[in-house]
C-alpha positions, 0 to 999 in steps of 0.5 A: 513443480507442473507436469505440463507447459499449457496453462490457460486463462480462457473467457467463454460467452454464455448463451445470455450473454455473460462471460466466463472466465477460468483456467485450465491447462487442457482447453479443448477438455475444459470447453467441452465439459463446460458445454455437457454441463459438468465444467463449473456450476455458473455455465450450466445453467447457461449453456451452450458456451461459446470460447472467445479468448484465451491466453496461455502462460507458462505457470499455473499461477500467471493463469490464474492470475490473469483470470483474477484481474480479469474478474475484477475489470469492469464489463466494457474494459472486458470487453477492450481486453478480449477484442484487443487482447491487451495486457491486463496492466494496461486495463486496469490502468484505464479502470 
């Protein structure tokens, strides 16, 4: 059973313009950790990162599914997803 009701799928924009997607149950802390260089290996060399999008889910599984689906998208579909906040199923159908 999950200990918290906060399960976030989030997207960061790195210094080089690339996107990083992840899961957390504490969004503010996770972004701070990324910018301190203690987060994911990918973001350590691409700091500072800037938070640009998130979705809140009831379960960790749902949030991680959204993260996985986002990572499968091409760059233009990712931009549409975060720009419009569309449901991932709608964007996936457009690929």
